[in-house]
C-alpha positions in Angstrom: -6.0 -10.7 6.8 -3.6 -13.2 8.8 -1.6 -11.3 11.7 1.8 -11.5 10.0 3.3 -11.1 6.2 6.4 -10.8 4.7 7.0 -7.5 3.1 7.3 -8.9 -0.1 4.1 -10.9 0.1 2.4 -7.8 1.0 4.1 -6.4 -1.9 2.7 -9.0 -4.2 -0.8 -8.7 -3.2 -0.8 -4.8 -3.2 0.5 -5.3 -7.1 -2.3 -7.9 -7.8 -5.2 -5.7 -6.1 -3.5 -2.6 -8.2 -3.8 -4.6 -11.4 -7.6 -5.5 -10.7 -8.5 -1.8 -10.0 -7.0 -1.2 -13.1 -8.8 -3.9 -15.2 -12.1 -3.0 -13.5 -11.2 0.5 -14.7 -10.9 -0.1 -18.2 -14.0 -2.5 -18.3 -15.9 0.4 -16.8 -14.9 2.8 -19.2 -16.2 -0.2 -22.0 -19.9 -0.8 -20.6 -22.1 1.6 -23.1 -23.8 4.3 -21.0 -27.2 4.2 -23.6 -28.2 0.6 -22.0 -30.9 -0.3 -19.7 -28.1 -2.3 -17.6 -25.4 0.1 -17.6 -26.1 1.8 -14.1 -26.4 -1.2 -12.3 -23.3 -2.8 -14.0 -21.1 0.7 -13.5 -22.5 0.8 -9.5 -21.5 -2.7 -9.3 -17.9 -2.3 -10.6 -17.6 1.0 -8.6 -18.4 -0.8 -5.5 -15.7 -3.6 -6.4 -13.0 -0.7 -7.2 -14.1 0.8 -3.9 -13.5 -2.4 -2.0 -10.1 -2.9 -3.5 -9.1 0.7 -2.8 -9.9 -0.3 1.0 -7.7 -3.2 0.8 -4.8 -1.4 -0.6 -5.0 1.3 2.0 -5.4 -1.6 4.9 -2.2 -2.8 3.5 -0.3 0.7 3.2 -1.5 1.5 6.9 -0.1 -2.1 8.1 2.7 -1.6 11.2 5.7 -3.5 10.4 7.7 -4.4 13.4 11.7 -4.7 12.6 14.3 -6.0 14.4 16.8 -3.7 15.8 19.9 -4.4 13.4 17.3 -4.2 10.4 16.2 -0.9 11.5 19.9 0.3 12.1 21.3 -0.7 9.0 18.3 1.0 7.3 18.8 4.1 9.2 22.2 3.9 8.2 21.4 3.9 4.8 18.9 7.1 4.7 21.4 8.8 6.7 23.8 8.8 4.1 21.2 10.0 1.8 20.2 12.7 4.0 21.1 15.7 5.9 22.2 15.4 9.5 19.1 17.4 10.5 17.1 14.7 9.7 15.1 12.7 12.1 15.6 9.4 11.2 18.2 8.8 13.9 15.7 8.4 16.5 15.3 5.2 18.6 15.7 2.0 16.3 12.9 0.0 18.5 10.5 2.6 17.2 7.5 1.0 15.4 8.0 1.9 11.4 5.1 1.6 8.6 5.6 0.1 5.1 4.3 2.9 2.8 3.3 3.3 -0.8 6.5 4.5 -1.9 8.4 2.2 0.4 10.0 4.6 2.9 9.9 4.4 6.5 7.5 6.8 8.6 8.0 7.1 12.2 5.5 7.8 15.0 
């Protein structure tokens, strides 16, 4: 994959991958198990699903560098929703990560 993406592009790619996984899973269910070719086809589909799952995981683990003003804005919104003892008030220049549920995770 290339070095930089827009988050919206990553989201679109992620959704496309998920659709492909869902379609392959449905196809897998329709393959008759009593045919000579079934095991090979099922193994091939399973392998493709595994590869797509790896791509999804790669997207979920991508680091996102946010400008300080954007991170500060996100932190303000999170602070309004969370208790005062939350750890979302750490250094705004920390790296953040885009996760499946679209939250900001610190490390």
